[in-house]
C-alpha positions as MATLAB code, in Angstrom:
seq = 'MAFNRSSTQRKLTFAEIARAARVPASDVELLVMKALAEKLVRGHIDQVNETVSITWVRARALGRAGAGRLAARLDAWCSAAAAAEGLLQRTAPDLLTL';
ca = [
     101.665  107.369  114.946;
     100.798  103.675  115.384;
     102.441  102.802  112.057;
     105.784  104.095  113.300;
     105.728  101.680  116.239;
     106.405   97.983  116.252;
     103.381   95.719  116.286;
     104.026   94.908  119.945;
     103.961   98.559  121.020;
     100.741   99.829  119.550;
      99.031  100.735  122.804;
      98.732  104.519  122.825;
      97.621  106.738  125.663;
      95.045  109.459  125.183;
      97.754  111.987  126.124;
     100.093  110.734  123.361;
      97.305  110.918  120.793;
      96.265  114.390  121.976;
      99.850  115.665  121.597;
     100.371  114.107  118.159;
      96.979  115.181  116.797;
      97.113  118.586  118.503;
      93.654  118.178  120.006;
      92.461  118.496  123.600;
      92.570  115.247  125.591;
      88.784  115.442  125.924;
      88.457  115.085  122.113;
      90.709  112.029  121.729;
      87.982  109.428  122.212;
      85.816  110.995  119.492;
      88.826  111.292  117.171;
      89.666  107.602  117.609;
      86.016  106.597  117.157;
      85.968  108.490  113.849;
      89.182  106.786  112.714;
      87.668  103.397  113.602;
      84.398  104.246  111.802;
      86.271  105.373  108.676;
      88.237  102.091  108.791;
      91.540  103.952  108.948;
      92.554  101.790  111.911;
      91.306   98.735  113.777;
      91.571   98.349  117.508;
      89.758   99.131  120.706;
      89.453  101.925  123.224;
      89.962  101.375  126.957;
      88.091  104.305  128.475;
      88.997  103.434  132.061;
      92.762  103.409  131.449;
      92.565  106.030  128.686;
      94.451  103.916  126.165;
      93.877  102.833  122.586;
      95.183   99.514  121.261;
      95.744   99.609  117.509;
      95.757   96.215  115.771;
      95.778   97.333  112.123;
      96.534  100.515  110.187;
      95.304  101.187  106.649;
      98.139  101.149  104.153;
      99.210  104.401  102.575;
     101.724  105.539   99.992;
     105.251  105.624  101.359;
     107.775  108.310  100.630;
     111.513  107.729  100.724;
     111.670  108.208  104.513;
     108.714  105.885  105.116;
     110.214  103.224  102.876;
     113.472  103.510  104.808;
     111.670  103.045  108.134;
     109.785  100.065  106.714;
     113.036   98.516  105.470;
     114.607   98.972  108.914;
     111.609   97.305  110.573;
     111.784   94.410  108.106;
     115.507   93.998  108.822;
     114.761   93.906  112.558;
     111.999   91.352  111.996;
     114.326   89.168  109.883;
     116.971   89.303  112.612;
     114.405   88.325  115.254;
     113.156   85.451  113.074;
     116.731   84.221  112.532;
     117.374   84.381  116.289;
     114.198   82.378  116.948;
     115.261   79.800  114.374;
     118.693   79.537  115.996;
     117.096   79.029  119.396;
     114.896   76.260  118.001;
     117.871   74.598  116.330;
     119.795   74.588  119.610;
     116.982   73.600  121.966;
     114.606   71.508  119.845;
     116.261   70.407  116.584;
     113.639   67.689  116.027;
     110.988   70.361  115.460;
     112.799   71.689  112.394;
     113.321   68.405  110.553;
     110.815   67.249  107.978;
];
């Protein structure tokens, strides 16, 4: 679930996790604590706002569909990096010279 999101959108609500994992909302906190303990993910739980922020997800084998999603995310990242470079070249060219 977190792996399929961009790194800037890895804040999940308890309700989203409950739906995806098909568990009652009351069991989400324990489920996330187990995932953290097993080192499947890294992050933190916000009990007050009922959200989980995921900062790292353990790698797993990718099938054809997963590899395609990863390639699309890498393409998007490359485009964003190129746009940032273009912005720097236009606004602060001295920063890019050696």
